[in-house]
C-alpha positions as CSV (number, residue, x, y, z in Angstrom):
1,X,-44.6,-18.3,53.5
2,X,-48.1,-19.2,52.1
3,X,-51.1,-21.3,52.4
4,X,-52.5,-23.3,49.1
5,X,-55.9,-25.1,49.3
6,X,-57.2,-27.7,46.8
7,X,-60.4,-29.6,47.0
8,X,-60.8,-31.9,44.6
9,X,-64.6,-33.3,44.3
10,X,-66.8,-35.7,42.3
11,X,-70.4,-36.9,42.4
12,X,-71.1,-40.3,42.4
13,X,-73.5,-41.7,39.5
14,X,-77.1,-42.3,40.1
15,X,-77.0,-45.5,38.1
16,X,-78.5,-48.8,39.5
17,X,-75.2,-50.5,40.0
18,X,-73.4,-47.3,41.3
19,X,-75.9,-47.2,43.7
20,X,-75.5,-50.6,44.6
21,X,-72.2,-50.6,44.7
22,X,-72.5,-47.3,47.1
23,X,-74.8,-49.0,49.6
24,X,-72.5,-52.0,50.2
25,X,-70.1,-49.7,52.1
26,X,-71.1,-48.7,55.7
27,X,-69.6,-45.3,54.9
28,X,-70.0,-41.5,54.0
29,X,-69.5,-42.1,49.9
30,X,-69.7,-38.0,49.5
31,X,-66.5,-38.2,52.0
32,X,-64.9,-40.8,50.1
33,X,-65.5,-38.4,46.9
34,X,-63.4,-35.5,48.2
35,X,-60.0,-35.0,48.6
36,X,-58.9,-31.6,50.4
37,X,-55.1,-31.0,50.1
38,X,-53.6,-27.9,52.0
39,X,-49.7,-26.7,52.2
40,X,-47.6,-23.8,53.5
41,X,-44.9,-23.1,50.9
42,X,-42.3,-20.7,49.8
43,X,-42.9,-20.0,46.1
44,X,-41.5,-16.8,46.0
45,X,-38.5,-17.1,46.9
46,X,-36.0,-17.1,43.7
47,X,-35.5,-20.5,42.9
48,X,-34.6,-22.8,39.3
49,X,-36.3,-26.0,39.7
50,X,-39.7,-26.5,41.8
51,X,-40.9,-30.3,42.0
52,X,-44.1,-31.4,42.6
53,X,-44.6,-34.6,43.5
54,X,-48.0,-37.5,44.1
55,X,-49.6,-40.6,43.2
56,X,-52.0,-39.8,40.8
57,X,-55.0,-38.3,41.9
58,X,-53.3,-36.7,45.2
59,X,-54.0,-33.1,43.2
60,X,-50.6,-32.4,41.5
61,X,-52.3,-30.7,37.9
62,X,-54.7,-29.1,40.1
63,X,-52.6,-27.3,42.6
64,X,-50.2,-26.2,39.3
65,X,-53.1,-24.9,37.7
66,X,-54.5,-23.1,40.7
67,X,-50.8,-21.4,41.4
68,X,-49.5,-20.9,38.1
69,X,-52.7,-20.9,35.5
70,X,-54.5,-22.5,33.0
71,X,-52.4,-21.3,30.0
72,X,-49.3,-22.7,31.9
73,X,-50.3,-26.3,31.3
74,X,-50.8,-25.6,27.9
75,X,-48.0,-28.1,25.6
76,X,-46.5,-25.6,22.9
77,X,-45.0,-28.6,20.6
78,X,-46.6,-28.6,17.5
79,X,-46.6,-32.0,15.8
80,X,-47.2,-31.9,12.6
81,X,-44.0,-29.4,12.3
82,X,-40.3,-29.8,13.1
83,X,-39.2,-28.7,16.3
84,X,-36.4,-26.5,15.1
85,X,-39.2,-24.2,13.1
86,X,-41.0,-24.1,15.9
87,X,-39.0,-21.2,17.8
88,X,-39.4,-17.5,18.2
89,X,-38.7,-16.1,14.3
90,X,-36.5,-13.5,16.1
91,X,-34.7,-16.2,17.2
92,X,-31.2,-17.0,15.5
93,X,-30.6,-20.4,14.0
94,X,-27.3,-20.8,16.8
95,X,-29.8,-19.7,19.1
96,X,-32.5,-22.8,18.4
97,X,-29.6,-25.1,17.8
98,X,-28.1,-24.4,21.4
99,X,-31.7,-24.9,23.1
100,X,-32.3,-28.2,21.5
101,X,-28.4,-29.4,22.6
102,X,-29.1,-27.8,26.0
103,X,-32.1,-30.1,27.0
104,X,-30.0,-33.1,25.1
105,X,-31.8,-33.1,21.7
106,X,-28.5,-32.9,19.7
107,X,-29.2,-35.4,16.7
108,X,-29.7,-33.1,13.8
109,X,-32.3,-35.8,12.4
110,X,-34.3,-35.2,15.3
111,X,-34.9,-31.6,14.4
112,X,-35.7,-31.6,10.7
113,X,-38.7,-34.1,10.6
114,X,-41.9,-33.8,11.8
115,X,-42.5,-33.8,16.2
116,X,-44.7,-36.9,15.9
117,X,-41.8,-38.7,14.5
118,X,-40.2,-38.5,17.6
119,X,-40.0,-40.9,21.0
120,X,-41.8,-39.9,23.7
121,X,-38.6,-38.6,25.8
122,X,-37.7,-36.7,22.6
123,X,-40.7,-35.2,22.5
124,X,-40.5,-34.0,26.2
125,X,-37.1,-32.9,25.5
126,X,-38.4,-30.4,23.0
127,X,-41.5,-29.6,24.6
128,X,-39.1,-28.6,27.4
129,X,-36.8,-26.3,25.0
130,X,-40.1,-24.7,23.7
131,X,-41.2,-23.8,27.0
132,X,-38.0,-22.6,28.0
133,X,-38.2,-20.3,25.1
134,X,-41.0,-18.4,26.6
135,X,-40.9,-14.7,28.2
136,X,-42.8,-16.4,31.1
137,X,-41.0,-16.1,34.6
138,X,-42.0,-19.8,35.1
139,X,-42.6,-22.4,33.3
140,X,-44.6,-25.5,34.3
141,X,-44.7,-29.0,32.6
142,X,-46.8,-32.1,34.1
143,X,-45.5,-35.8,34.0
144,X,-43.1,-35.2,31.8
145,X,-41.2,-38.7,32.7
146,X,-44.0,-41.0,33.3
147,X,-44.2,-43.3,30.2
148,X,-40.6,-43.6,30.0
149,X,-37.7,-46.2,31.0
150,X,-36.4,-44.7,34.7
151,X,-32.9,-44.5,33.6
152,X,-34.2,-42.7,30.9
153,X,-36.3,-40.7,33.2
154,X,-33.2,-40.0,35.0
155,X,-31.2,-38.8,32.0
156,X,-33.7,-36.4,31.3
157,X,-34.5,-34.8,34.5
158,X,-30.4,-34.1,34.7
159,X,-30.5,-32.6,31.5
160,X,-33.2,-30.4,32.0
161,X,-32.4,-29.6,35.4
162,X,-29.4,-28.2,34.2
163,X,-30.7,-26.1,31.0
164,X,-32.6,-24.7,33.7
165,X,-30.4,-23.5,35.5
166,X,-27.8,-22.4,32.7
167,X,-30.3,-20.2,31.0
168,X,-31.1,-19.0,34.7
169,X,-34.9,-19.3,34.3
170,X,-37.6,-21.2,37.1
171,X,-39.3,-24.4,36.2
172,X,-41.7,-26.2,38.0
173,X,-42.2,-30.2,37.3
174,X,-44.5,-32.4,38.1
175,X,-44.3,-36.0,38.4
176,X,-46.1,-39.1,40.1
177,X,-42.0,-40.8,40.5
178,X,-40.0,-40.1,43.6
179,X,-37.0,-41.2,41.7
180,X,-36.1,-38.6,39.9
181,X,-35.2,-36.2,42.8
182,X,-31.8,-36.5,42.8
183,X,-31.2,-36.0,39.0
184,X,-33.5,-33.2,39.4
185,X,-32.0,-31.6,42.6
186,X,-35.2,-29.4,43.1
187,X,-35.1,-26.3,44.9
188,X,-38.3,-27.1,46.7
189,X,-40.6,-30.0,46.9
190,X,-44.1,-30.1,47.3
191,X,-45.3,-33.7,48.1
192,X,-49.0,-34.2,47.5
193,X,-48.9,-37.6,49.0
194,X,-47.4,-36.3,52.7
195,X,-49.3,-32.8,51.8
196,X,-45.7,-31.3,53.1
197,X,-43.5,-28.5,51.5
198,X,-39.4,-29.2,51.6
199,X,-37.4,-26.0,51.4
200,X,-33.9,-27.2,49.9
201,X,-32.5,-24.1,48.2
202,X,-29.7,-23.8,50.4
203,X,-28.7,-27.8,51.0
204,X,-25.3,-28.6,48.9
205,X,-26.6,-30.6,46.3
206,X,-25.2,-34.2,46.4
207,X,-26.3,-37.9,44.6
208,X,-26.2,-41.2,46.8
209,X,-27.3,-43.2,43.4
210,X,-25.0,-43.9,41.0
211,X,-26.3,-45.3,37.4
212,X,-23.8,-48.3,36.0
213,X,-23.0,-48.8,31.8
214,X,-20.3,-50.6,30.7
215,X,-18.4,-50.3,27.1
216,X,-18.1,-53.6,25.3
217,X,-16.5,-54.5,22.4
218,X,-19.6,-55.2,19.3
219,X,-19.8,-56.3,15.4
220,X,-20.2,-53.2,13.2
221,X,-23.6,-54.8,12.5
222,X,-24.6,-53.1,15.4
223,X,-23.9,-49.6,13.7
224,X,-28.2,-49.8,11.6
225,X,-29.6,-49.2,15.1
226,X,-27.5,-46.3,15.9
227,X,-26.8,-44.5,11.9
228,X,-30.1,-42.5,11.8
229,X,-28.7,-40.7,14.7
230,X,-25.6,-39.6,13.1
231,X,-25.1,-36.4,11.1
232,X,-23.0,-37.7,8.5
233,X,-23.4,-40.8,5.9
234,X,-25.2,-44.2,7.5
235,X,-22.3,-46.3,6.1
236,X,-19.4,-47.3,8.2
237,X,-16.1,-46.9,6.3
238,X,-15.0,-50.3,4.5
239,X,-12.2,-52.3,5.6
240,X,-10.3,-53.0,9.2
241,X,-12.4,-51.3,11.8
242,X,-12.9,-51.8,15.7
243,X,-16.0,-51.6,17.3
244,X,-17.5,-50.8,20.4
245,X,-20.9,-50.3,22.5
246,X,-22.0,-48.2,25.2
247,X,-24.4,-50.6,26.9
248,X,-27.5,-50.0,30.2
249,X,-27.7,-53.8,31.2
250,X,-28.0,-56.0,28.2
251,X,-29.3,-53.0,26.1
252,X,-26.6,-51.5,23.8
253,X,-27.5,-47.2,24.3
254,X,-24.2,-46.0,22.5
255,X,-21.6,-46.5,19.5
256,X,-18.4,-46.1,18.1
257,X,-16.0,-46.7,15.5
258,X,-12.3,-47.0,15.0
259,X,-11.3,-47.0,11.4
260,X,-8.3,-47.6,9.0
261,X,-8.7,-44.5,6.8
262,X,-5.2,-44.1,5.5
263,X,-2.2,-46.5,4.1
264,X,-0.2,-48.1,6.9
265,X,3.1,-46.9,6.7
266,X,6.1,-49.5,7.0
267,X,7.8,-49.6,10.4
268,X,4.7,-47.5,11.9
269,X,1.8,-48.3,13.7
270,X,-1.5,-48.3,11.9
271,X,-3.6,-45.5,12.3
272,X,-7.5,-45.5,13.4
273,X,-9.8,-42.7,12.9
274,X,-12.3,-42.1,16.1
275,X,-15.9,-41.9,13.9
276,X,-19.1,-42.5,14.5
277,X,-20.1,-41.6,18.3
278,X,-23.6,-42.3,18.9
279,X,-25.6,-42.2,22.0
280,X,-29.2,-42.8,22.1
281,X,-30.9,-39.7,21.9
282,X,-33.1,-41.2,24.9
283,X,-29.5,-41.0,27.0
284,X,-28.1,-37.8,26.4
285,X,-27.5,-35.8,29.0
286,X,-24.6,-38.0,31.1
287,X,-21.6,-36.6,29.3
288,X,-21.4,-39.9,27.9
289,X,-20.4,-39.4,24.6
290,X,-16.6,-38.3,25.1
291,X,-17.2,-41.3,28.1
292,X,-16.9,-43.9,25.6
293,X,-14.5,-42.1,23.1
294,X,-11.8,-41.4,25.9
295,X,-12.0,-44.6,27.3
296,X,-12.2,-46.7,23.9
297,X,-9.5,-44.7,22.4
298,X,-6.7,-45.6,25.1
299,X,-7.7,-49.3,24.5
300,X,-6.8,-49.6,21.1
301,X,-3.7,-47.4,21.7
302,X,-2.7,-50.1,23.5
303,X,-3.3,-52.0,21.4
304,X,-0.9,-50.6,19.5
305,X,-2.2,-48.5,17.0
306,X,-2.4,-44.5,16.5
307,X,-6.0,-42.9,16.9
308,X,-6.7,-39.9,15.0
309,X,-9.6,-37.7,14.8
310,X,-11.0,-35.5,11.8
311,X,-14.8,-34.3,12.0
312,X,-16.8,-30.8,11.4
313,X,-18.7,-30.8,14.8
314,X,-18.3,-27.8,16.8
315,X,-20.0,-29.3,19.9
316,X,-17.3,-32.3,19.7
317,X,-14.6,-29.7,18.9
318,X,-15.4,-28.1,22.2
319,X,-15.5,-31.0,24.2
320,X,-12.2,-32.7,23.0
321,X,-10.4,-29.1,23.7
322,X,-11.1,-29.8,27.1
323,X,-9.0,-32.8,27.5
324,X,-5.5,-33.1,27.6
325,X,-5.6,-36.5,26.2
326,X,-6.6,-34.7,22.8
327,X,-4.2,-32.7,21.4
328,X,-5.3,-30.5,18.0
329,X,-3.2,-31.2,14.8
330,X,-4.8,-29.4,12.4
331,X,-7.7,-27.4,11.5
332,X,-9.4,-25.8,8.5
333,X,-11.9,-25.8,5.5
334,X,-12.9,-28.3,2.9
335,X,-13.3,-26.9,-0.5
336,X,-13.8,-29.8,-2.4
337,X,-14.6,-30.3,-6.6
338,X,-17.3,-33.1,-7.1
339,X,-16.2,-36.6,-6.0
340,X,-17.5,-39.6,-4.9
341,X,-21.0,-39.9,-7.0
342,X,-21.5,-43.6,-5.8
343,X,-22.1,-42.4,-2.6
344,X,-25.4,-41.6,-3.9
345,X,-24.8,-37.8,-3.6
346,X,-23.8,-35.1,-5.3
347,X,-20.2,-34.7,-3.7
348,X,-18.2,-37.2,-0.8
349,X,-17.8,-34.2,1.0
350,X,-19.5,-31.4,2.6
351,X,-18.6,-28.2,0.7
352,X,-16.8,-25.1,2.3
353,X,-17.1,-26.9,6.1
354,X,-14.8,-26.4,8.6
355,X,-12.9,-29.2,10.2
356,X,-10.7,-30.4,13.1
357,X,-8.0,-32.8,13.5
358,X,-6.8,-34.1,16.8
359,X,-4.7,-37.0,17.9
360,X,-5.1,-39.2,21.1
361,X,-2.2,-38.7,23.6
362,X,-2.9,-41.7,25.6
363,X,-0.1,-41.1,28.4
364,X,-2.2,-37.9,29.3
365,X,-5.3,-39.9,29.7
366,X,-6.7,-40.2,33.5
367,X,-10.1,-41.1,34.9
368,X,-9.8,-38.0,36.8
369,X,-9.8,-35.9,33.4
370,X,-14.0,-36.2,33.1
371,X,-15.4,-35.4,36.6
372,X,-18.2,-37.9,36.1
373,X,-16.3,-40.8,35.3
374,X,-15.5,-43.2,37.9
375,X,-14.4,-46.9,38.0
376,X,-12.1,-49.4,38.3
377,X,-8.8,-49.2,35.9
378,X,-8.8,-50.6,32.1
379,X,-9.4,-54.2,31.7
380,X,-8.5,-56.7,29.1
381,X,-9.6,-55.3,25.7
382,X,-11.9,-58.0,25.3
383,X,-13.9,-57.7,28.9
384,X,-16.0,-55.1,29.3
385,X,-15.0,-51.4,31.3
386,X,-17.5,-50.2,33.6
387,X,-18.4,-46.8,33.7
388,X,-20.6,-45.1,36.6
389,X,-22.8,-41.8,36.3
390,X,-23.3,-40.3,40.0
391,X,-21.6,-37.0,40.7
392,X,-22.8,-33.8,39.9
């Protein structure tokens, strides 16, 4: 344990108005312009996540600078360059992609455009990924969730603490909000308002708060709000389709489509392909993509259709392979000649790309397939389905 002391002072202006304001109070003005902070804390014992929390002006940033140095507070993100170009030169492409996916910045279009075009939440995730790429033993980030929606802040907190633990690195985060504590699961907390230190290294981490989302049918026109985040064509398949949205309250934060891509055989159920799954970047980190896919696939199968899936995404392949309800039927590499020029590009297929094929097996789907899933049984198809996030 060590004592940490911070003193914040400021000088009163000598202007007429300031002097009138000061003289109107029967108090010691010099004392009011001074803030002393002292806390005894153990910051040397190994940890992954530390949290310094308190109101603006309580001494968070000054305390962090006094402990970790001025350079620790410097932002690394260059807003003029794409984030994927800013990792160390020695890193491979897979290293860079893994870091971005690890912090929940999983949409490829976000990687390749200038960082100034990213949202506030996306920039914070990008900054954290760059900080984690440093050789420093401990990184420090100040007010990473101050100006984002509170549900988004919790998603970001959950994602970055999980990534720090996976990388085996230490991060100290500064915040004026107490609502992220459960989602950060910090190993220690310094509360600048109370001037206290709480060592939580030996605590069993659990959450009492649960975030509620819902899945509802939606119109295909909703795709226009999500297409830019998807790695394939911005167009939905033509013909028959069924579409679902993931909602946080009244706000749609996810989209998933089922499309009929192959002719229907007489006497057999129509085959619908699950495709175009997108979760808004601000809400990435809860694993909601596969929850959306699995639940809606079950609903569609209950409607009398067969659900198949073909894609070239290695992360989706890894996720699907974990579920008993998805049976792999094929995989290979597409070797296509020039086709589909009407789509506005040279070919309709990316050449020499590995693909994966799965079929959904509704009899093997259970809520328990996903530890993060909790909620009621499947409802009528026209009604909403509730999804609850809370467990670690």
